[in-house]
N, C-alpha and C positions, 0 to 999 in steps of 0.2 A: 130097367135101366135103358136110357135112349142111346141107339146107335151113334156112331161116329159118323160124320158126312163121308160121302164116297169120294174116292180119289178125284172123279172127273169133276165133281161139284167142289171140292177143294180148290182145285185148279182154277176155276171160275171165280170163285170167291177171292183167291189170291190176286187174281187180275182186277177185280172190281174193287177191292179193298183200298188202294191208294186213291182211285177215282172218287169214291165215296167220301173218303176223308178230305179230299180237297174241296168237294162240293160243301161239305159242313163248315170247313175253315172259311171258305168265301163267304157263306151265310153269316157266320160269327162276325167275321170282319165288317160287313155290311151293317150288321148290327151296332157294332162298336162305332163306326163312322156317325151313324145316326144319333148315337147317344153323345158321343163326344161334340158333335157340331149343333146341338140343341140350345139355340140361343135363348130359349125362354127361361133357362134356369143357370145358375152360377157356376163358375168354373169347378168349384169343390163339389156341387152336386152332380155335375157330369162325370167327373173324376169318380166319385162313387158310384154311380150308375154304371159305368164302363166296368169298374172293379167287381161289382156283384154280378154283372153279366158274365165276365170271364171266368168267374168261380163257378156260377151254375152251368155254363157250357162246357167248361173243362171236365167236370163230373160226367157230363152226356158223352163227351168225346172219349173219356177213358173207358166209360162202360161199354161203347161201341167198338173201340178199336185197339185198346192195349191189351196186350198178350194173347193176341189171336192165335188159337190152335185148334186143332181138328176137334178136341173134346169139348170146346166152347163155340164152335162155329156156328151151330144152329141158333143159339141165343144171340150172338153177336149179330148175325144176319138178320135176324128179327128185330133187333135194336135198329140197325142201319135202315131196314125197311120202315119200320115206325117213324123214324125221323125224316123219311121222304128223300132217302139218299140213294135209293136203288130204284131205278125206273122199272115200269111194268115190262119193257123189252129185255131188260137185263134180268129181272126176276125169272121171266120165262125161259132162260137159258138154263135154269137149274132143272134137275130131274123131278118128276112128280112127287117121289118121295120126300125130298128136301123141301119142296114147296108146301107140302102137308104139314111137316115137322113145324116149319117156320110159321105156318098159319096158327098152329097149336099155341106156340110160344107167344105169338102176338095177339091171340084171341080174334084172328080174322078168319071167319068161316068161308070166305070166297077165295082165298088164295089157292 
């Protein structure tokens, strides 16, 4: 059984979570604008492209951020990291143990 995240790392994650979520939402909104303003396709095609994009991104948003709790923190931090939402400097704030567990979850041998 995987240990739960330490109290110190939990506090760091709780500070970074809204920042990472906003980064992801900004990225999604930029993608929406790109799809919605693509003049090479008709309005219905643009609508469908936006709809499909939001469905796909909503699943990723949910996986990374919904129901954040200590028992799921390692996995959700790994998801945030794999989405590029946590900078190297931010990730370095976590303990070596947390960085190692997140590396295992994300398959990153260099974390």
